[in-house]
C-alpha positions in Angstrom: -32.5 -6.4 -8.1 -29.3 -6.0 -6.0 -29.2 -7.7 -2.6 -28.5 -5.9 0.6 -24.9 -7.2 0.7 -24.1 -5.9 -2.8 -25.8 -2.5 -2.1 -23.7 -2.2 1.1 -20.6 -3.2 -0.8 -21.2 -0.5 -3.5 -21.8 2.2 -0.8 -18.6 1.3 1.1 -16.6 1.0 -2.1 -17.8 4.4 -3.3 -17.1 6.0 0.1 -13.5 4.5 0.3 -12.9 5.5 -3.3 -13.9 9.1 -2.8 -11.9 9.4 0.4 -8.9 7.8 -1.2 -9.0 10.0 -4.2 -9.3 13.1 -2.0 -6.4 12.1 0.2 -4.0 10.9 -2.5 -5.1 13.6 -4.9 -4.3 16.2 -2.2 -0.8 14.7 -1.7 -0.1 14.8 -5.5 -1.4 18.3 -5.8 0.6 19.8 -2.9 3.8 18.0 -3.6 3.4 18.4 -7.4 2.9 22.2 -7.2 5.8 22.5 -4.8 8.0 20.5 -7.1 6.9 22.6 -10.1 7.5 25.8 -8.2 10.9 25.0 -6.7 12.2 22.9 -9.6 13.4 20.4 -7.0 12.0 17.7 -4.7 13.2 15.9 -1.6 13.5 12.1 -1.8 10.7 11.6 0.8 8.3 13.8 -1.2 9.3 12.0 -4.4 8.4 8.6 -2.8 5.2 9.9 -1.2 4.0 11.6 -4.5 4.6 8.4 -6.6 3.0 6.3 -3.9 -0.1 8.5 -4.0 -0.2 8.3 -7.8 0.1 4.5 -7.7 -2.8 4.4 -5.2 -5.0 6.6 -7.3 -4.6 4.1 -10.2 -5.1 1.2 -7.8 -8.3 2.7 -6.4 -9.7 3.1 -10.0 -8.8 -0.5 -10.8 -10.4 -1.7 -7.5 -13.6 0.3 -8.2 -13.9 -1.0 -11.8 -13.3 -4.5 -10.5 -15.9 -4.2 -7.8 -18.6 -2.7 -10.2 -18.0 -5.6 -12.6 -18.2 -8.1 -9.8 -21.6 -6.8 -8.8 -23.2 -6.1 -12.2 -21.5 -8.5 -14.5 -19.9 -11.4 -12.7 -19.4 -13.4 -15.9 -17.4 -10.6 -17.5 -15.5 -10.1 -14.3 -14.5 -13.8 -14.0 -13.8 -14.7 -17.6 -12.1 -13.5 -20.8 -9.8 -10.6 -21.7 -11.4 -8.2 -19.3 -10.4 -10.3 -16.3 -6.8 -10.6 -17.7 -6.5 -6.8 -18.3 -7.7 -6.1 -14.7 -5.4 -8.7 -13.3 -2.3 -7.3 -15.1 -2.9 -3.7 -14.1 -3.9 -4.7 -10.6 -0.8 -6.9 -10.1 1.6 -4.2 -11.4 0.1 -1.3 -9.5 -0.4 -3.3 -6.4 3.2 -4.5 -6.2 4.5 -1.1 -7.1 2.4 0.5 -4.4 3.5 -2.0 -1.8 7.2 -1.6 -2.7 7.0 2.2 -2.7 5.5 2.0 0.9 8.4 -0.3 1.8 10.9 2.2 0.3 9.3 4.9 2.4 9.6 2.8 5.6 13.3 2.1 4.9 13.9 5.8 4.2 12.3 6.7 7.6 14.2 4.0 9.4 17.6 5.0 8.0 16.9 8.8 8.5 15.5 8.6 12.1 16.8 5.5 13.7 20.2 5.5 15.5 22.3 2.4 15.8 26.1 1.9 16.1 26.2 -1.3 14.0 28.7 -0.9 11.0 26.2 -2.2 8.5 23.4 0.1 9.6 25.8 3.1 9.6 27.0 2.2 6.1 23.3 2.1 4.9 22.5 5.3 6.8 25.4 7.2 5.1 24.1 6.0 1.7 20.4 6.3 2.4 19.6 8.2 -0.9 21.5 5.7 -3.0 19.9 2.7 -1.2 16.4 4.0 -1.6 16.8 5.0 -5.2 18.1 1.5 -6.0 15.1 0.1 -4.1 12.7 2.2 -6.2 14.3 0.9 -9.5 14.2 -2.6 -8.1 10.5 -2.1 -7.3 9.7 -1.1 -10.9 11.6 -4.2 -12.2 9.9 -6.6 -9.7 6.4 -5.1 -10.5 7.0 -5.7 -14.2 8.1 -9.3 -13.5 5.2 -10.0 -11.3 2.8 -8.7 -14.0 4.5 -10.7 -16.7 4.4 -13.9 -14.5 0.6 -13.9 -15.1 1.1 -14.8 -18.8 1.7 -18.5 -18.0 -1.3 -18.4 -15.6 -3.5 -17.0 -18.4 -2.3 -19.7 -20.8 -3.4 -22.5 -18.5 -6.7 -20.6 -17.8 -7.5 -20.3 -21.5 -6.9 -24.1 -22.0 -9.1 -24.9 -19.0 -11.9 -22.6 -20.2 -12.0 -24.5 -23.5 -12.1 -27.8 -21.8 -14.9 -26.6 -19.4 -16.9 -25.5 -22.4 -16.8 -29.1 -23.9 -17.7 -30.7 -20.6 -14.8 -33.2 -21.1 -13.4 -33.1 -17.6 -10.9 -35.9 -17.3 -8.6 -36.5 -14.4 -5.7 -34.8 -16.2 -7.6 -31.6 -16.8 -8.9 -31.5 -13.2 -5.2 -31.8 -12.2 -4.4 -28.9 -14.5 -7.3 -26.8 -13.0 -5.9 -27.4 -9.5 -2.5 -26.4 -10.7 -3.9 -23.2 -12.0 -5.5 -22.4 -8.7 -2.3 -23.1 -6.8 -0.2 -20.9 -9.2 -2.8 -18.1 -8.7 -2.6 -18.3 -4.9 1.2 -18.6 -4.9 1.3 -15.2 -6.7 0.7 -13.7 -3.3 4.3 -14.7 -2.4 5.4 -11.7 -4.4 4.2 -9.6 -1.4 6.2 -11.4 1.2 9.6 -9.7 0.6 8.3 -6.1 1.0 6.3 -7.2 4.0 9.4 -8.6 5.7 11.5 -5.6 4.8 8.8 -3.3 6.2 8.4 -5.3 9.3 12.2 -5.1 9.9 12.3 -1.3 9.3 9.3 -0.7 11.6 10.8 -2.9 14.4 14.2 -1.1 14.2 12.6 2.3 14.1 10.3 1.7 17.0 13.1 0.2 19.0 15.4 3.1 18.3 12.7 5.7 19.1 11.7 3.9 22.3 15.3 3.8 23.5 15.7 7.5 22.7 12.5 8.4 24.6 13.8 6.4 27.6 17.1 8.3 27.5 15.2 11.6 27.5 13.1 10.6 30.4 16.2 9.4 32.4 17.8 12.7 31.7 14.9 14.5 33.4 13.5 16.1 30.3 9.8 16.9 30.5 7.4 14.5 28.7 6.0 17.6 27.0 9.4 18.4 25.4 8.9 18.9 21.6 11.5 16.3 20.8 9.8 13.7 23.0 6.3 14.6 21.6 7.7 14.2 18.0 9.1 10.8 18.8 5.8 9.7 20.5 3.9 10.9 17.4 6.3 9.0 15.1 5.8 5.7 17.0 2.0 6.1 16.8 2.1 6.8 13.0 4.4 3.9 12.3 2.3 1.4 14.3 -0.8 2.6 12.4 1.3 2.4 9.1 2.3 -1.2 9.8 -1.1 -2.5 10.9 -2.8 -1.1 7.9 -0.2 -2.6 5.7 -0.7 -6.0 7.4 -4.5 -5.8 7.1 -4.1 -5.0 3.4 -1.8 -8.0 2.9 -4.2 -10.4 4.7 -7.2 -9.1 2.7 -5.3 -9.5 -0.5 -4.3 -13.1 0.6 -7.9 -14.0 1.5 -9.3 -12.6 -1.8 -6.7 -14.5 -3.9 -7.3 -17.7 -1.9 -11.1 -17.5 -2.3 -10.9 -20.5 -4.7 -10.5 -22.7 -1.6 -13.1 -21.0 0.6 -16.9 -21.7 0.5 -19.0 -18.7 -0.4 -16.5 -17.2 -2.8 -18.6 -14.2 -3.8 -19.1 -13.0 -0.2 -15.4 -13.6 0.5 -14.5 -11.5 -2.5 -16.8 -8.7 -1.4 -15.3 -8.5 2.1 -11.8 -8.8 0.7 -12.4 -6.0 -1.8 -13.7 -3.6 0.8 -10.8 -4.3 3.2 -8.3 -4.0 0.3 -9.6 -0.6 -0.7 -9.4 0.6 2.9 -5.6 0.6 2.9 -4.8 2.9 0.0 -7.8 5.1 1.0 -6.9 5.6 4.7 -3.1 5.5 4.6 -3.0 8.7 2.6 -4.4 10.6 5.6 -1.7 9.1 7.9 0.9 10.3 5.5 -0.6 13.8 5.5 -0.6 13.9 9.4 3.0 12.7 9.5 4.4 15.3 7.0 4.6 18.9 8.3 4.1 20.6 4.9 1.1 18.4 4.0 -0.4 18.7 7.4 -0.1 22.5 7.5 -1.6 22.9 4.0 -4.4 20.5 5.0 -5.2 22.5 8.2 -5.3 25.7 6.3 -7.7 24.2 3.8 -10.0 23.3 6.7 -9.9 27.0 7.8 -8.2 26.2 11.0 -5.7 28.6 12.5 -2.2 27.8 11.3 -0.9 29.2 14.6 -1.7 25.9 16.3 1.4 24.5 14.6 4.5 25.6 16.5 6.8 27.8 14.4 9.7 25.9 13.1 8.3 22.6 14.2 8.9 19.8 11.8 6.8 16.6 11.7 8.5 13.4 12.7 8.8 12.4 9.0 9.4 15.9 7.6 12.2 15.9 5.0 
């Protein structure tokens, strides 16, 4: 019989999974059909579509991982099943994080305005910079997944030793080494987090200065340009805090070896981890004019509420 905590975990996981699949599936469907119809796609739509696809895969992996954790903890924690889940999770997780980072850099270079020569050089080559970042993201995601091979080798040796009960000081040291290597794997997430933080800071600073200039010029606070900038700041702040929450949840889950009550920590970490790919898709929909308009029409709202010719702050 499942306990209350596990039942709540399954309900929350299923809810987040369904919402995430609906949001990310909607993005893939709208952008994919537009891509197929027009035979071309903007760079922002390309990033958002691949980000949504990676999150669909990530949500499936998280769901399978959560179900195994509840119904078969031994299968979840040991053997080839754990290794397969870890490899797919690591690759998809890092690819998703880097694609979100590419998107933040794209928005920053497209929207922000600075006179520094380095920033101008990057701004003029925004497409090339972002495409190279995407290729680098694929490479780093593969490397991060391959780095698990050494970890699995140590784990298989330790599993054999645990089975014999011959736990000498040397093997205890090896087990601690495995745990440290496992936790240090989270450092792969630091570079995209730092890049995203820098992009968010520059963009918010630029948008804030622009709004101040508009207000000093006597332009009404209800001016469409001012409203667009205010909306952009709200979306980017939400974007960053969800990203930070996801990173902290992933760090806590990975560090659960050193925290008492490992199972409960894993349950909480898994729920919070699923929240980011599930909820962030709706922020992307609200920030993109085409996606938002299609979404509003699907909800049977009057499209007339969207101003003619108005482009969302992140519209391509």
